[in-house]
N, CA, C, O and the ligand as a Tripos MOL2 file, in Angstrom:
@<TRIPOS>MOLECULE
protein
  293   291    74     0     0
PROTEIN
NO_CHARGES

@<TRIPOS>ATOM
      1 N         -21.3800   20.1870   11.8560 N.3       1 MET1
      2 CA        -20.3800   19.1920   11.4310 C.3       1 MET1
      3 C         -19.0050   19.5770   11.9460 C.2       1 MET1
      4 O         -18.5760   20.7290   11.8870 O.2       1 MET1
      5 N         -18.3740   18.6020   12.4290 N.am      2 ARG2
      6 CA        -17.0480   18.8930   12.9570 C.3       2 ARG2
      7 C         -15.9910   18.0930   12.1930 C.2       2 ARG2
      8 O         -15.9570   16.8630   12.2400 O.2       2 ARG2
      9 N         -15.1790   18.7920   11.5280 N.am      3 GLY3
     10 CA        -14.1300   18.0700   10.7840 C.3       3 GLY3
     11 C         -12.8090   18.1460   11.5160 C.2       3 GLY3
     12 O         -12.2140   19.2130   11.6700 O.2       3 GLY3
     13 N         -12.3770   17.0090   11.9530 N.am      4 VAL4
     14 CA        -11.1120   17.0140   12.6640 C.3       4 VAL4
     15 C          -9.9780   16.9110   11.6570 C.2       4 VAL4
     16 O          -9.5810   15.8320   11.2160 O.2       4 VAL4
     17 N          -9.5060   18.0300   11.3380 N.am      5 ARG5
     18 CA         -8.4490   18.0120   10.3360 C.3       5 ARG5
     19 C          -7.1240   18.3520   10.9710 C.2       5 ARG5
     20 O          -6.9340   19.4190   11.5550 O.2       5 ARG5
     21 N          -6.2430   17.4360   10.8410 N.am      6 LYS6
     22 CA         -4.9060   17.7420   11.3430 C.3       6 LYS6
     23 C          -4.2150   18.5960   10.2980 C.2       6 LYS6
     24 O          -4.8130   19.4950    9.7070 O.2       6 LYS6
     25 N          -2.9810   18.3060   10.0900 N.am      7 GLU7
     26 CA         -2.2970   19.0700    9.0670 C.3       7 GLU7
     27 C          -2.5170   18.4210    7.7140 C.2       7 GLU7
     28 O          -2.8740   17.2480    7.6090 O.2       7 GLU7
     29 N          -2.3060   19.1780    6.7380 N.am      8 ASN8
     30 CA         -2.5080   18.6490    5.4110 C.3       8 ASN8
     31 C          -1.2450   17.9620    4.9050 C.2       8 ASN8
     32 O          -0.5920   18.4220    3.9680 O.2       8 ASN8
     33 N          -0.9300   16.8760    5.5380 N.am      9 LEU9
     34 CA          0.2980   16.1840    5.1780 C.3       9 LEU9
     35 C           0.0190   15.1040    4.1400 C.2       9 LEU9
     36 O          -1.0130   14.4350    4.1810 O.2       9 LEU9
     37 N           0.9240   14.9520    3.2410 N.am     10 PRO10
     38 CA          0.7600   13.8840    2.2500 C.3      10 PRO10
     39 C           1.0150   12.5210    2.8690 C.2      10 PRO10
     40 O           1.6680   12.4140    3.9070 O.2      10 PRO10
     41 N           0.5160   11.5180    2.2500 N.am     11 GLU11
     42 CA          0.7920   10.1800    2.7340 C.3      11 GLU11
     43 C           0.8870    9.1950    1.5850 C.2      11 GLU11
     44 O           0.3840    9.4370    0.4880 O.2      11 GLU11
     45 N           1.5360    8.0920    1.8600 N.am     12 LYS12
     46 CA          1.7270    7.0640    0.8380 C.3      12 LYS12
     47 C           1.4750    5.6990    1.4530 C.2      12 LYS12
     48 O           1.5660    5.5260    2.6680 O.2      12 LYS12
     49 N           1.1640    4.7510    0.6200 N.am     13 PRO13
     50 CA          1.0840    3.3760    1.1160 C.3      13 PRO13
     51 C           2.4650    2.7340    1.1060 C.2      13 PRO13
     52 O           3.2460    2.9190    0.1730 O.2      13 PRO13
     53 N           2.7450    1.9940    2.1380 N.am     14 CYS14
     54 CA          4.0240    1.3080    2.2130 C.3      14 CYS14
     55 C           4.0940    0.2520    1.1200 C.2      14 CYS14
     56 O           3.1150   -0.4450    0.8540 O.2      14 CYS14
     57 N           5.2490    0.1400    0.4920 N.am     15 ALA15
     58 CA          5.4020   -0.7970   -0.6180 C.3      15 ALA15
     59 C           5.4240   -2.2420   -0.1490 C.2      15 ALA15
     60 O           5.2680   -3.1660   -0.9480 O.2      15 ALA15
     61 N           5.6140   -2.4290    1.1330 N.am     16 VAL16
     62 CA          5.7110   -3.7840    1.6490 C.3      16 VAL16
     63 C           4.4430   -4.2060    2.3730 C.2      16 VAL16
     64 O           3.8160   -5.2000    2.0070 O.2      16 VAL16
     65 N           4.0740   -3.4730    3.3720 N.am     17 CYS17
     66 CA          2.9320   -3.8770    4.1830 C.3      17 CYS17
     67 C           1.6470   -3.1900    3.7360 C.2      17 CYS17
     68 O           0.5560   -3.5760    4.1550 O.2      17 CYS17
     69 N           1.7710   -2.1890    2.8990 N.am     18 GLY18
     70 CA          0.5840   -1.5530    2.3430 C.3      18 GLY18
     71 C          -0.0690   -0.5460    3.2680 C.2      18 GLY18
     72 O          -1.0920    0.0480    2.9270 O.2      18 GLY18
     73 N           0.5050   -0.3590    4.4080 N.am     19 ARG19
     74 CA         -0.0790    0.6130    5.3330 C.3      19 ARG19
     75 C           0.3310    2.0170    4.9360 C.2      19 ARG19
     76 O           1.4880    2.2690    4.5980 O.2      19 ARG19
     77 N          -0.6120    2.9100    4.9800 N.am     20 PRO20
     78 CA         -0.2840    4.3030    4.6560 C.3      20 PRO20
     79 C           0.5190    4.9520    5.7640 C.2      20 PRO20
     80 O           0.2070    4.8210    6.9480 O.2      20 PRO20
     81 N           1.5200    5.6270    5.3680 N.am     21 PHE21
     82 CA          2.2950    6.3690    6.3560 C.3      21 PHE21
     83 C           2.3210    7.8320    5.9580 C.2      21 PHE21
     84 O           2.2870    8.1840    4.7790 O.2      21 PHE21
     85 N           2.3800    8.6460    6.9520 N.am     22 VAL22
     86 CA          2.2510   10.0810    6.7330 C.3      22 VAL22
     87 C           3.6180   10.7390    6.6550 C.2      22 VAL22
     88 O           4.6010   10.3010    7.2520 O.2      22 VAL22
     89 N           3.6190   11.7640    5.9220 N.am     23 TRP23
     90 CA          4.8450   12.5400    5.7420 C.3      23 TRP23
     91 C           5.4620   12.8990    7.0790 C.2      23 TRP23
     92 O           4.7850   13.2960    8.0270 O.2      23 TRP23
     93 N           6.7430   12.7480    7.1130 N.am     24 ARG24
     94 CA          7.4320   13.1450    8.3430 C.3      24 ARG24
     95 C           8.5100   14.1620    8.0140 C.2      24 ARG24
     96 O           9.0460   14.2430    6.9090 O.2      24 ARG24
     97 N           8.7740   14.9000    9.0140 N.am     25 ARG25
     98 CA          9.7260   15.9910    8.8010 C.3      25 ARG25
     99 C          11.0910   15.4790    8.3490 C.2      25 ARG25
    100 O          11.7650   16.0830    7.5150 O.2      25 ARG25
    101 N          11.4650   14.3620    8.9210 N.am     26 LYS26
    102 CA         12.7980   13.8340    8.5960 C.3      26 LYS26
    103 C          12.8800   13.3360    7.1620 C.2      26 LYS26
    104 O          13.9630   13.1070    6.6230 O.2      26 LYS26
    105 N          11.7000   13.1750    6.5540 N.am     27 TRP27
    106 CA         11.6870   12.7220    5.1720 C.3      27 TRP27
    107 C          11.5180   13.8750    4.1940 C.2      27 TRP27
    108 O          11.3510   13.6760    2.9910 O.2      27 TRP27
    109 N          11.5630   15.0500    4.7240 N.am     28 ALA28
    110 CA         11.2610   16.2120    3.8930 C.3      28 ALA28
    111 C          12.0590   16.2100    2.5970 C.2      28 ALA28
    112 O          11.5460   16.5690    1.5370 O.2      28 ALA28
    113 N          13.2800   15.8150    2.6920 N.am     29 ARG29
    114 CA         14.1310   15.8710    1.4900 C.3      29 ARG29
    115 C          14.0600   14.6180    0.6490 C.2      29 ARG29
    116 O          14.3820   14.6310   -0.5390 O.2      29 ARG29
    117 N          13.6390   13.5480    1.2690 N.am     30 VAL30
    118 CA         13.6550   12.2910    0.5330 C.3      30 VAL30
    119 C          12.2600   11.6920    0.3750 C.2      30 VAL30
    120 O          12.0990   10.5190    0.0400 O.2      30 VAL30
    121 N          11.2840   12.5100    0.6180 N.am     31 TRP31
    122 CA          9.9080   12.0090    0.5900 C.3      31 TRP31
    123 C           9.6020   11.2710   -0.7000 C.2      31 TRP31
    124 O           8.8580   10.2910   -0.7010 O.2      31 TRP31
    125 N          10.1620   11.7300   -1.7670 N.am     32 ASP32
    126 CA          9.8840   11.1000   -3.0430 C.3      32 ASP32
    127 C          10.4880    9.7040   -3.1180 C.2      32 ASP32
    128 O          10.0460    8.8610   -3.8990 O.2      32 ASP32
    129 N          11.4900    9.4790   -2.3060 N.am     33 GLU33
    130 CA         12.1690    8.1830   -2.3650 C.3      33 GLU33
    131 C          11.6950    7.2370   -1.2810 C.2      33 GLU33
    132 O          11.9570    6.0350   -1.3120 O.2      33 GLU33
    133 N          11.0050    7.8030   -0.3410 N.am     34 VAL34
    134 CA         10.5270    6.9590    0.7490 C.3      34 VAL34
    135 C           9.4070    6.0560    0.2600 C.2      34 VAL34
    136 O           8.4060    6.5280   -0.2770 O.2      34 VAL34
    137 N           9.5810    4.7650    0.4480 N.am     35 LYS35
    138 CA          8.5720    3.8250   -0.0320 C.3      35 LYS35
    139 C           8.1040    2.8810    1.0530 C.2      35 LYS35
    140 O           7.1270    2.1520    0.8810 O.2      35 LYS35
    141 N           8.7960    2.9000    2.1530 N.am     36 TYR36
    142 CA          8.4430    1.9610    3.2020 C.3      36 TYR36
    143 C           8.1550    2.7030    4.5010 C.2      36 TYR36
    144 O           8.7090    3.7690    4.7720 O.2      36 TYR36
    145 N           7.2820    2.1130    5.2830 N.am     37 CYS37
    146 CA          6.8550    2.8020    6.4930 C.3      37 CYS37
    147 C           7.9100    2.7030    7.5750 C.2      37 CYS37
    148 O           7.9120    3.4870    8.5240 O.2      37 CYS37
    149 N           8.7920    1.7580    7.4370 N.am     38 SER38
    150 CA          9.7860    1.5780    8.4940 C.3      38 SER38
    151 C          11.0040    0.8580    7.9350 C.2      38 SER38
    152 O          10.9870    0.3450    6.8160 O.2      38 SER38
    153 N          12.0430    0.8340    8.7250 N.am     39 ASP39
    154 CA         13.2460    0.1440    8.2910 C.3      39 ASP39
    155 C          12.9940   -1.3530    8.1590 C.2      39 ASP39
    156 O          13.6140   -2.0340    7.3420 O.2      39 ASP39
    157 N          12.1020   -1.8350    8.9530 N.am     40 ARG40
    158 CA         11.7860   -3.2650    8.8870 C.3      40 ARG40
    159 C          11.2240   -3.6250    7.5280 C.2      40 ARG40
    160 O          11.6100   -4.6220    6.9180 O.2      40 ARG40
    161 N          10.3240   -2.8130    7.0770 N.am     41 CYS41
    162 CA          9.7140   -3.0870    5.7890 C.3      41 CYS41
    163 C          10.7540   -2.9660    4.6860 C.2      41 CYS41
    164 O          10.7460   -3.7260    3.7180 O.2      41 CYS41
    165 N          11.6210   -2.0300    4.8440 N.am     42 ARG42
    166 CA         12.6500   -1.8570    3.8340 C.3      42 ARG42
    167 C          13.5690   -3.0920    3.7980 C.2      42 ARG42
    168 O          13.9920   -3.5450    2.7350 O.2      42 ARG42
    169 N          13.8520   -3.6000    4.9610 N.am     43 ALA43
    170 CA         14.6960   -4.7880    5.0290 C.3      43 ALA43
    171 C          13.9730   -5.9810    4.4270 C.2      43 ALA43
    172 O          14.5690   -6.7950    3.7220 O.2      43 ALA43
    173 N          12.7030   -6.0700    4.7100 N.am     44 ARG44
    174 CA         11.9100   -7.1660    4.1650 C.3      44 ARG44
    175 C          11.9260   -7.1180    2.6480 C.2      44 ARG44
    176 O          12.1050   -8.1220    1.9580 O.2      44 ARG44
    177 N          11.7370   -5.9390    2.1800 N.am     45 ARG45
    178 CA         11.7020   -5.7530    0.7320 C.3      45 ARG45
    179 C          13.0350   -6.2100    0.1320 C.2      45 ARG45
    180 O          13.0740   -6.8340   -0.9280 O.2      45 ARG45
    181 N          14.0970   -5.8920    0.8170 N.am     46 GLY46
    182 CA         15.4140   -6.2650    0.3290 C.3      46 GLY46
    183 C          15.5610   -7.7730    0.2540 C.2      46 GLY46
    184 O          16.1910   -8.3010   -0.6620 O.2      46 GLY46
    185 N          14.9810   -8.4560    1.2120 N.am     47 GLU47
    186 CA         15.0720   -9.9090    1.2020 C.3      47 GLU47
    187 C          14.2630  -10.4880    0.0590 C.2      47 GLU47
    188 O          14.7060  -11.3910   -0.6520 O.2      47 GLU47
    189 N          13.0820   -9.9540   -0.0980 N.am     48 ALA48
    190 CA         12.1840  -10.4770   -1.1270 C.3      48 ALA48
    191 C          12.7130  -10.1700   -2.5250 C.2      48 ALA48
    192 O          12.4620  -10.9150   -3.4730 O.2      48 ALA48
    193 N          13.4320   -9.0890   -2.6390 N.am     49 ALA49
    194 CA         13.9180   -8.6910   -3.9590 C.3      49 ALA49
    195 C          14.8710   -9.7300   -4.5250 C.2      49 ALA49
    196 O          14.9520   -9.9200   -5.7390 O.2      49 ALA49
    197 N          15.5760  -10.3840   -3.6540 N.am     50 ARG50
    198 CA         16.5070  -11.4020   -4.1390 C.3      50 ARG50
    199 C          15.7840  -12.7200   -4.2900 C.2      50 ARG50
    200 O          15.7220  -13.5190   -3.3560 O.2      50 ARG50
    201 N          15.2530  -12.9340   -5.4360 N.am     51 GLY51
    202 CA         14.4860  -14.1550   -5.6450 C.3      51 GLY51
    203 C          15.3770  -15.3280   -6.0390 C.2      51 GLY51
    204 O          16.0960  -15.2660   -7.0370 O.2      51 GLY51
    205 N          15.3240  -16.3800   -5.2600 N.am     52 GLY52
    206 CA         16.0660  -17.5860   -5.5960 C.3      52 GLY52
    207 C          17.5580  -17.3900   -5.6480 C.2      52 GLY52
    208 O          18.2270  -17.8760   -6.5590 O.2      52 GLY52
    209 N          18.0690  -16.6930   -4.6910 N.am     53 GLY53
    210 CA         19.5180  -16.4960   -4.6670 C.3      53 GLY53
    211 C          20.0870  -16.8990   -3.3360 C.2      53 GLY53
    212 O          20.8310  -16.1500   -2.7020 O.2      53 GLY53
    213 N          19.7310  -18.0760   -2.9270 N.am     54 ALA54
    214 CA         20.1490  -18.5220   -1.6050 C.3      54 ALA54
    215 C          21.6600  -18.7080   -1.5460 C.2      54 ALA54
    216 O          22.2800  -18.5820   -0.4900 O.2      54 ALA54
    217 N          22.2310  -19.0090   -2.6990 N.am     55 GLN55
    218 CA         23.6670  -19.2630   -2.7080 C.3      55 GLN55
    219 C          24.4480  -18.0010   -3.0040 C.2      55 GLN55
    220 O          25.6740  -18.0090   -3.1180 O.2      55 GLN55
    221 N          23.7170  -16.9400   -3.1210 N.am     56 ASP56
    222 CA         24.4080  -15.6810   -3.3750 C.3      56 ASP56
    223 C          25.2690  -15.2960   -2.1890 C.2      56 ASP56
    224 O          26.4030  -14.8360   -2.3200 O.2      56 ASP56
    225 N          24.6810  -15.5040   -1.0410 N.am     57 LEU57
    226 CA         25.4010  -15.1280    0.1640 C.3      57 LEU57
    227 C          26.0720  -16.3530    0.7490 C.2      57 LEU57
    228 O          25.4060  -17.2760    1.2180 O.2      57 LEU57
    229 N          27.3480  -16.3550    0.7190 N.am     58 VAL58
    230 CA         28.0670  -17.4870    1.2800 C.3      58 VAL58
    231 C          28.8290  -17.0480    2.5130 C.2      58 VAL58
    232 O          29.7440  -16.2270    2.4560 O.2      58 VAL58
    233 N          28.4320  -17.6040    3.5850 N.am     59 ALA59
    234 CA         29.1170  -17.2580    4.8300 C.3      59 ALA59
    235 C          30.3040  -18.1700    5.0320 C.2      59 ALA59
    236 O          30.2540  -19.3640    4.7370 O.2      59 ALA59
    237 N          31.3430  -17.6030    5.5260 N.am     60 GLY60
    238 CA         32.5430  -18.4060    5.7360 C.3      60 GLY60
    239 C          33.4700  -18.3350    4.5270 C.2      60 GLY60
    240 O          33.6040  -17.2740    3.9180 O.2      60 GLY60
    241 N          34.0900  -19.4090    4.1820 N.am     61 GLY61
    242 CA         34.9800  -19.4010    3.0290 C.3      61 GLY61
    243 C          36.3900  -19.0210    3.4010 C.2      61 GLY61
    244 O          36.9650  -18.1090    2.8050 O.2      61 GLY61
    245 N          36.9420  -19.6820    4.3460 N.am     62 GLY62
    246 CA         38.3130  -19.3720    4.7520 C.3      62 GLY62
    247 C          39.2480  -20.5030    4.3760 C.2      62 GLY62
    248 O          40.2470  -20.7550    5.0500 O.2      62 GLY62
    249 N          38.9120  -21.1790    3.2920 N.am     63 ALA63
    250 CA         39.6990  -22.3580    2.9050 C.3      63 ALA63
    251 C          40.9800  -21.9560    2.1920 C.2      63 ALA63
    252 O          41.9510  -22.7120    2.1580 O.2      63 ALA63
    253 N          40.9700  -20.7750    1.6310 N.am     64 SER64
    254 CA         42.1400  -20.3710    0.8570 C.3      64 SER64
    255 C          43.2460  -19.8300    1.7600 C.2      64 SER64
    256 O          44.3280  -19.4600    1.3030 O.2      64 SER64
    257 N          42.9480  -19.7970    3.0080 N.am     65 ARG65
    258 CA         43.9520  -19.2590    3.9180 C.3      65 ARG65
    259 C          44.7550  -20.3900    4.5420 C.2      65 ARG65
    260 O          44.2960  -21.0480    5.4750 O.2      65 ARG65
    261 N          45.8890  -20.5980    4.0510 N.am     66 ALA66
    262 CA         46.7190  -21.6690    4.6050 C.3      66 ALA66
    263 C          47.5630  -21.1240    5.7500 C.2      66 ALA66
    264 O          47.9240  -19.9480    5.7890 O.2      66 ALA66
    265 N          47.8520  -21.9950    6.6460 N.am     67 THR67
    266 CA         48.6410  -21.5590    7.7920 C.3      67 THR67
    267 C          50.1210  -21.6940    7.4730 C.2      67 THR67
    268 O          50.6320  -22.7910    7.2470 O.2      67 THR67
    269 N          50.7580  -20.6130    7.4620 N.am     68 ARG68
    270 CA         52.1790  -20.6480    7.1460 C.3      68 ARG68
    271 C          52.9820  -20.2550    8.3750 C.2      68 ARG68
    272 O          52.8290  -19.1610    8.9180 O.2      68 ARG68
    273 N          53.7790  -21.1100    8.7690 N.am     69 SER69
    274 CA         54.5970  -20.7930    9.9530 C.3      69 SER69
    275 C          55.8960  -21.5760    9.8910 C.2      69 SER69
    276 O          55.9540  -22.6660    9.3230 O.2      69 SER69
    277 N          56.9010  -21.0250   10.4650 N.am     70 GLY70
    278 CA         58.1750  -21.7390   10.4940 C.3      70 GLY70
    279 C          58.9130  -21.6420    9.1730 C.2      70 GLY70
    280 O          59.3350  -22.6570    8.6190 O.2      70 GLY70
    281 N          59.0690  -20.4530    8.6760 N.am     71 ASN71
    282 CA         59.7840  -20.2770    7.4230 C.3      71 ASN71
    283 C          61.2500  -19.9320    7.6890 C.2      71 ASN71
    284 O          61.5960  -18.7810    7.9570 O.2      71 ASN71
    285 N          62.0650  -20.9160    7.6090 N.am     72 SER72
    286 CA         63.4760  -20.6540    7.9200 C.3      72 SER72
    287 C          64.2960  -20.6020    6.6310 C.2      72 SER72
    288 O          64.0630  -21.3720    5.6990 O.2      72 SER72
    289 N          65.2150  -19.7200    6.5980 N.am     73 THR73
    290 CA         66.0250  -19.5770    5.3920 C.3      73 THR73
    291 C          67.3710  -20.2810    5.5570 C.2      73 THR73
    292 O          68.1910  -20.2670    4.6380 O.2      73 THR73
    293 ZN          5.4810   -1.0830    5.9170 Zn       74 ZN74
@<TRIPOS>BOND
     1     1     2 1
     2     2     3 1
     3     3     4 2
     4     3     5 am
     5     5     6 1
     6     6     7 1
     7     7     8 2
     8     7     9 am
     9     9    10 1
    10    10    11 1
    11    11    12 2
    12    11    13 am
    13    13    14 1
    14    14    15 1
    15    15    16 2
    16    15    17 am
    17    17    18 1
    18    18    19 1
    19    19    20 2
    20    19    21 am
    21    21    22 1
    22    22    23 1
    23    23    24 2
    24    23    25 am
    25    25    26 1
    26    26    27 1
    27    27    28 2
    28    27    29 am
    29    29    30 1
    30    30    31 1
    31    31    32 2
    32    31    33 am
    33    33    34 1
    34    34    35 1
    35    35    36 2
    36    35    37 am
    37    37    38 1
    38    38    39 1
    39    39    40 2
    40    39    41 am
    41    41    42 1
    42    42    43 1
    43    43    44 2
    44    43    45 am
    45    45    46 1
    46    46    47 1
    47    47    48 2
    48    47    49 am
    49    49    50 1
    50    50    51 1
    51    51    52 2
    52    51    53 am
    53    53    54 1
    54    54    55 1
    55    55    56 2
    56    55    57 am
    57    57    58 1
    58    58    59 1
    59    59    60 2
    60    59    61 am
    61    61    62 1
    62    62    63 1
    63    63    64 2
    64    63    65 am
    65    65    66 1
    66    66    67 1
    67    67    68 2
    68    67    69 am
    69    69    70 1
    70    70    71 1
    71    71    72 2
    72    71    73 am
    73    73    74 1
    74    74    75 1
    75    75    76 2
    76    75    77 am
    77    77    78 1
    78    78    79 1
    79    79    80 2
    80    79    81 am
    81    81    82 1
    82    82    83 1
    83    83    84 2
    84    83    85 am
    85    85    86 1
    86    86    87 1
    87    87    88 2
    88    87    89 am
    89    89    90 1
    90    90    91 1
    91    91    92 2
    92    91    93 am
    93    93    94 1
    94    94    95 1
    95    95    96 2
    96    95    97 am
    97    97    98 1
    98    98    99 1
    99    99   100 2
   100    99   101 am
   101   101   102 1
   102   102   103 1
   103   103   104 2
   104   103   105 am
   105   105   106 1
   106   106   107 1
   107   107   108 2
   108   107   109 am
   109   109   110 1
   110   110   111 1
   111   111   112 2
   112   111   113 am
   113   113   114 1
   114   114   115 1
   115   115   116 2
   116   115   117 am
   117   117   118 1
   118   118   119 1
   119   119   120 2
   120   119   121 am
   121   121   122 1
   122   122   123 1
   123   123   124 2
   124   123   125 am
   125   125   126 1
   126   126   127 1
   127   127   128 2
   128   127   129 am
   129   129   130 1
   130   130   131 1
   131   131   132 2
   132   131   133 am
   133   133   134 1
   134   134   135 1
   135   135   136 2
   136   135   137 am
   137   137   138 1
   138   138   139 1
   139   139   140 2
   140   139   141 am
   141   141   142 1
   142   142   143 1
   143   143   144 2
   144   143   145 am
   145   145   146 1
   146   146   147 1
   147   147   148 2
   148   147   149 am
   149   149   150 1
   150   150   151 1
   151   151   152 2
   152   151   153 am
   153   153   154 1
   154   154   155 1
   155   155   156 2
   156   155   157 am
   157   157   158 1
   158   158   159 1
   159   159   160 2
   160   159   161 am
   161   161   162 1
   162   162   163 1
   163   163   164 2
   164   163   165 am
   165   165   166 1
   166   166   167 1
   167   167   168 2
   168   167   169 am
   169   169   170 1
   170   170   171 1
   171   171   172 2
   172   171   173 am
   173   173   174 1
   174   174   175 1
   175   175   176 2
   176   175   177 am
   177   177   178 1
   178   178   179 1
   179   179   180 2
   180   179   181 am
   181   181   182 1
   182   182   183 1
   183   183   184 2
   184   183   185 am
   185   185   186 1
   186   186   187 1
   187   187   188 2
   188   187   189 am
   189   189   190 1
   190   190   191 1
   191   191   192 2
   192   191   193 am
   193   193   194 1
   194   194   195 1
   195   195   196 2
   196   195   197 am
   197   197   198 1
   198   198   199 1
   199   199   200 2
   200   199   201 am
   201   201   202 1
   202   202   203 1
   203   203   204 2
   204   203   205 am
   205   205   206 1
   206   206   207 1
   207   207   208 2
   208   207   209 am
   209   209   210 1
   210   210   211 1
   211   211   212 2
   212   211   213 am
   213   213   214 1
   214   214   215 1
   215   215   216 2
   216   215   217 am
   217   217   218 1
   218   218   219 1
   219   219   220 2
   220   219   221 am
   221   221   222 1
   222   222   223 1
   223   223   224 2
   224   223   225 am
   225   225   226 1
   226   226   227 1
   227   227   228 2
   228   227   229 am
   229   229   230 1
   230   230   231 1
   231   231   232 2
   232   231   233 am
   233   233   234 1
   234   234   235 1
   235   235   236 2
   236   235   237 am
   237   237   238 1
   238   238   239 1
   239   239   240 2
   240   239   241 am
   241   241   242 1
   242   242   243 1
   243   243   244 2
   244   243   245 am
   245   245   246 1
   246   246   247 1
   247   247   248 2
   248   247   249 am
   249   249   250 1
   250   250   251 1
   251   251   252 2
   252   251   253 am
   253   253   254 1
   254   254   255 1
   255   255   256 2
   256   255   257 am
   257   257   258 1
   258   258   259 1
   259   259   260 2
   260   259   261 am
   261   261   262 1
   262   262   263 1
   263   263   264 2
   264   263   265 am
   265   265   266 1
   266   266   267 1
   267   267   268 2
   268   267   269 am
   269   269   270 1
   270   270   271 1
   271   271   272 2
   272   271   273 am
   273   273   274 1
   274   274   275 1
   275   275   276 2
   276   275   277 am
   277   277   278 1
   278   278   279 1
   279   279   280 2
   280   279   281 am
   281   281   282 1
   282   282   283 1
   283   283   284 2
   284   283   285 am
   285   285   286 1
   286   286   287 1
   287   287   288 2
   288   287   289 am
   289   289   290 1
   290   290   291 1
   291   291   292 2
@<TRIPOS>SUBSTRUCTURE
     1 MET1         2 RESIDUE 1 A MET
     2 ARG2         6 RESIDUE 1 A ARG
     3 GLY3        10 RESIDUE 1 A GLY
     4 VAL4        14 RESIDUE 1 A VAL
     5 ARG5        18 RESIDUE 1 A ARG
     6 LYS6        22 RESIDUE 1 A LYS
     7 GLU7        26 RESIDUE 1 A GLU
     8 ASN8        30 RESIDUE 1 A ASN
     9 LEU9        34 RESIDUE 1 A LEU
    10 PRO10       38 RESIDUE 1 A PRO
    11 GLU11       42 RESIDUE 1 A GLU
    12 LYS12       46 RESIDUE 1 A LYS
    13 PRO13       50 RESIDUE 1 A PRO
    14 CYS14       54 RESIDUE 1 A CYS
    15 ALA15       58 RESIDUE 1 A ALA
    16 VAL16       62 RESIDUE 1 A VAL
    17 CYS17       66 RESIDUE 1 A CYS
    18 GLY18       70 RESIDUE 1 A GLY
    19 ARG19       74 RESIDUE 1 A ARG
    20 PRO20       78 RESIDUE 1 A PRO
    21 PHE21       82 RESIDUE 1 A PHE
    22 VAL22       86 RESIDUE 1 A VAL
    23 TRP23       90 RESIDUE 1 A TRP
    24 ARG24       94 RESIDUE 1 A ARG
    25 ARG25       98 RESIDUE 1 A ARG
    26 LYS26      102 RESIDUE 1 A LYS
    27 TRP27      106 RESIDUE 1 A TRP
    28 ALA28      110 RESIDUE 1 A ALA
    29 ARG29      114 RESIDUE 1 A ARG
    30 VAL30      118 RESIDUE 1 A VAL
    31 TRP31      122 RESIDUE 1 A TRP
    32 ASP32      126 RESIDUE 1 A ASP
    33 GLU33      130 RESIDUE 1 A GLU
    34 VAL34      134 RESIDUE 1 A VAL
    35 LYS35      138 RESIDUE 1 A LYS
    36 TYR36      142 RESIDUE 1 A TYR
    37 CYS37      146 RESIDUE 1 A CYS
    38 SER38      150 RESIDUE 1 A SER
    39 ASP39      154 RESIDUE 1 A ASP
    40 ARG40      158 RESIDUE 1 A ARG
    41 CYS41      162 RESIDUE 1 A CYS
    42 ARG42      166 RESIDUE 1 A ARG
    43 ALA43      170 RESIDUE 1 A ALA
    44 ARG44      174 RESIDUE 1 A ARG
    45 ARG45      178 RESIDUE 1 A ARG
    46 GLY46      182 RESIDUE 1 A GLY
    47 GLU47      186 RESIDUE 1 A GLU
    48 ALA48      190 RESIDUE 1 A ALA
    49 ALA49      194 RESIDUE 1 A ALA
    50 ARG50      198 RESIDUE 1 A ARG
    51 GLY51      202 RESIDUE 1 A GLY
    52 GLY52      206 RESIDUE 1 A GLY
    53 GLY53      210 RESIDUE 1 A GLY
    54 ALA54      214 RESIDUE 1 A ALA
    55 GLN55      218 RESIDUE 1 A GLN
    56 ASP56      222 RESIDUE 1 A ASP
    57 LEU57      226 RESIDUE 1 A LEU
    58 VAL58      230 RESIDUE 1 A VAL
    59 ALA59      234 RESIDUE 1 A ALA
    60 GLY60      238 RESIDUE 1 A GLY
    61 GLY61      242 RESIDUE 1 A GLY
    62 GLY62      246 RESIDUE 1 A GLY
    63 ALA63      250 RESIDUE 1 A ALA
    64 SER64      254 RESIDUE 1 A SER
    65 ARG65      258 RESIDUE 1 A ARG
    66 ALA66      262 RESIDUE 1 A ALA
    67 THR67      266 RESIDUE 1 A THR
    68 ARG68      270 RESIDUE 1 A ARG
    69 SER69      274 RESIDUE 1 A SER
    70 GLY70      278 RESIDUE 1 A GLY
    71 ASN71      282 RESIDUE 1 A ASN
    72 SER72      286 RESIDUE 1 A SER
    73 THR73      290 RESIDUE 1 A THR
    74 ZN74       293 GROUP 0 **** ****
């Protein structure tokens, strides 16, 4: 029997896509906080977390800025 065993690294399922990802060195300190396999999944999660808040983000809004010019005393 041949067991191909790599390293004994821990792994977790991604909270978004469900794919298991393996411990990485760069996560050594934050492994406990890592929940997503990639930044994409993390971003996705962020979008989904905001349920029904389409009006939360308002782009623009420069109506309060009046143009003031020509102020003579
Ligand atoms: Zn993922």
